[in-house]
Legacy VTK file of the C-alpha trace (Angstrom):
# vtk DataFile Version 3.0
C-alpha trace
ASCII
DATASET POLYDATA
POINTS 186 float
173.201 199.495 -187.123
175.824 202.117 -187.259
177.154 203.427 -190.549
180.580 202.070 -189.679
179.347 198.461 -189.376
177.373 198.758 -192.625
180.490 200.069 -194.379
182.617 197.185 -193.062
180.010 194.604 -194.104
179.816 196.182 -197.570
183.594 196.104 -198.009
183.841 192.467 -196.893
180.990 191.556 -199.270
182.694 193.320 -202.178
185.964 191.559 -201.381
184.295 188.145 -201.261
182.398 188.824 -204.488
185.611 189.739 -206.295
187.273 186.534 -205.059
184.542 184.330 -206.485
184.541 185.730 -210.016
186.386 183.911 -212.768
189.082 186.086 -214.343
188.608 186.918 -218.012
191.840 186.728 -220.047
192.849 189.763 -222.061
192.372 190.023 -225.812
196.105 189.363 -226.322
195.779 186.017 -224.516
192.736 185.037 -226.579
194.500 186.018 -229.807
197.615 184.011 -228.890
195.499 180.860 -228.657
194.025 181.114 -232.160
197.178 182.263 -233.962
199.444 179.629 -235.507
202.158 178.243 -233.237
205.398 180.211 -233.452
208.758 178.516 -233.007
211.157 179.604 -230.280
214.194 178.473 -228.289
213.832 174.997 -226.828
211.636 173.543 -229.580
212.841 170.298 -231.174
211.982 170.055 -234.884
211.738 166.904 -236.987
212.846 167.834 -240.501
212.334 165.447 -243.403
213.928 166.268 -246.763
212.453 163.743 -249.209
215.186 161.613 -250.784
217.914 163.090 -248.552
218.321 160.808 -245.543
221.522 162.610 -244.474
219.592 165.878 -244.038
216.482 164.363 -242.438
216.890 164.544 -238.665
215.732 166.206 -235.441
217.103 169.710 -234.895
216.935 172.090 -231.917
216.063 175.769 -231.950
218.978 177.282 -230.028
219.037 180.170 -227.551
219.408 182.654 -230.396
216.294 181.310 -232.109
218.214 179.594 -234.918
218.524 176.045 -236.216
221.959 174.786 -237.259
221.274 172.908 -240.493
223.874 170.927 -242.506
225.180 172.554 -245.688
223.460 175.920 -245.180
224.315 176.800 -241.572
222.144 178.659 -239.061
218.579 179.475 -240.150
216.336 181.850 -238.200
213.344 180.004 -236.700
212.199 182.190 -233.781
208.828 183.790 -234.472
208.136 181.701 -237.579
205.293 179.227 -237.971
206.111 175.674 -239.047
205.009 176.439 -242.634
207.101 179.635 -242.771
210.185 177.780 -241.518
209.515 174.930 -243.943
209.290 177.404 -246.863
212.466 179.225 -245.777
214.424 175.972 -245.406
213.174 174.672 -248.745
214.124 177.937 -250.478
217.645 177.941 -249.047
218.221 174.292 -249.953
216.862 174.977 -253.452
219.115 178.009 -254.006
222.330 176.180 -253.254
222.115 172.411 -253.207
218.930 170.650 -254.298
216.573 170.922 -257.230
212.961 171.391 -256.020
213.499 170.134 -252.459
210.479 168.587 -250.752
210.763 169.593 -247.075
208.430 168.761 -244.199
208.842 170.182 -240.677
206.945 169.216 -237.536
207.484 169.800 -233.837
209.066 166.695 -232.317
209.077 168.181 -228.803
207.659 171.514 -227.665
209.660 173.850 -225.453
208.902 173.382 -221.747
206.538 175.410 -219.586
207.377 176.761 -216.131
205.200 176.812 -213.025
205.998 178.788 -209.884
204.395 179.564 -206.560
201.970 177.444 -204.594
202.463 174.014 -206.198
204.208 171.016 -204.634
207.106 170.907 -207.135
207.618 174.255 -208.893
209.940 174.199 -211.887
210.262 173.384 -215.580
208.212 170.592 -217.163
207.659 169.157 -220.659
204.689 170.662 -222.465
201.704 168.396 -223.195
199.258 169.263 -225.977
195.883 170.416 -224.644
197.251 171.431 -221.256
195.366 173.854 -218.989
196.547 175.716 -215.886
194.903 173.036 -213.736
196.648 170.146 -215.533
199.946 172.048 -215.344
199.492 172.302 -211.569
198.758 168.558 -211.457
201.965 167.826 -213.385
203.815 169.904 -210.769
202.516 167.654 -207.985
199.290 169.523 -207.266
198.430 172.661 -205.356
199.768 173.352 -201.881
197.194 173.837 -199.083
197.754 177.614 -199.313
197.227 177.834 -203.091
194.738 180.206 -204.702
193.051 177.690 -207.033
190.529 179.986 -208.746
193.041 181.826 -210.905
196.673 182.011 -211.939
198.942 184.500 -213.667
200.499 183.535 -216.989
203.468 185.288 -218.586
203.503 184.540 -222.314
205.702 185.761 -225.123
203.563 187.103 -227.979
205.108 188.712 -231.069
208.402 189.391 -229.333
207.049 190.856 -226.104
205.991 189.276 -222.831
202.385 189.779 -221.813
200.986 188.913 -218.425
197.430 188.180 -217.417
195.245 186.580 -214.817
193.418 183.499 -216.107
190.997 180.828 -214.889
192.141 177.256 -214.081
190.684 175.946 -217.355
192.680 178.414 -219.484
194.934 176.728 -222.075
198.692 176.783 -221.538
201.104 177.290 -224.452
204.698 176.057 -224.734
207.083 178.451 -223.007
204.441 179.899 -220.662
205.379 180.769 -217.098
202.485 180.110 -214.719
202.401 181.592 -211.224
200.017 180.170 -208.620
199.490 182.735 -205.864
198.879 182.202 -202.171
195.263 182.642 -201.095
194.375 185.183 -198.438
192.061 182.958 -196.382
LINES 1 187
186 0 1 2 3 4 5 6 7 8 9 10 11 12 13 14 15 16 17 18 19 20 21 22 23 24 25 26 27 28 29 30 31 32 33 34 35 36 37 38 39 40 41 42 43 44 45 46 47 48 49 50 51 52 53 54 55 56 57 58 59 60 61 62 63 64 65 66 67 68 69 70 71 72 73 74 75 76 77 78 79 80 81 82 83 84 85 86 87 88 89 90 91 92 93 94 95 96 97 98 99 100 101 102 103 104 105 106 107 108 109 110 111 112 113 114 115 116 117 118 119 120 121 122 123 124 125 126 127 128 129 130 131 132 133 134 135 136 137 138 139 140 141 142 143 144 145 146 147 148 149 150 151 152 153 154 155 156 157 158 159 160 161 162 163 164 165 166 167 168 169 170 171 172 173 174 175 176 177 178 179 180 181 182 183 184 185
């Protein structure tokens, strides 16, 4: 065999080998999965103030990352965990209006995720707890015939900056993620 044919066969083999490997997410992606959930725009919060039915309600985190709360106004929520927001809300209510307020906060509805590229119905969808890239694609109507199903790219906001990484189909999705399913080469 000529050296040229051997070189071509080697390159094709290397290309096929790289296509079959499962992408390993970066350390930032792994860290974002174990860190406590941080609130952001689009989250719906169920707030219960014990003994205060007028204050207990569902509130939205607005585009500026704040929650408009009766009596005390806008409270910063973006980047806070549920417990941090709960503590902040309790402190502000205690400073001005209530004696030893008992406040509980939980997520009533997570912000949506987005999926783009080679899926039947790209767009924005409600987040479901325990979702993976593969289940997100299923929610979007499934992969198109041209879809690269072995990996996807996720853009995720972590500590105020957007990180991007290639992940496997079984990688967990977080609220607010943007998933891109690429077109396969062959």
